[in-house]
Residue, then its C-alpha position, 0 to 999 in steps of 0.5 A: m711887777a704884778f703878782h697874781i694869786k690864782n687860788p681863791d682861798t690863798d687870795a682871801l687868806a692874804r687879804k685877811v692877814a693884810k687887813a688884820k695887820g693894817v697893811g697893804l696886800t703886797e706888804a703882808v705877803h712880803e712879810a709872810l714870805e720873809r718869815e717863812l724864808a728865815h724859818e727855812l734857813a734856820k733849819p739844820r741841813k739834812a746832811d748835818l742832821a745825819v752826821q749828828f745822828c751818827r755821832n750820837l749813835r757812836a757815843l751810845g755804843n760800847p765796842g769793847k763789850g760786844q761779841p766778836a763777829d766770827k764764824a761761831f757768832f754767825d753760826d749761832l745766829s743762823g742755828t748752824p751747828 
């Protein structure tokens, strides 16, 4: 199947990589795409990062030392007597 690179800078870069590696253009592009895909798949999912962030945040907290969030607490925050 034919693959046409329309961007001249991208075409030139692919040709430079192929020449530097001593391989054909198709092989150079294939290897680069395989590396990029492996890199992307190795990244943690955003949902996993969010869960870990929440766990870390919870581990840092100490609910036993906090003030009760009652009316007096909120009145003090707002300056209401």
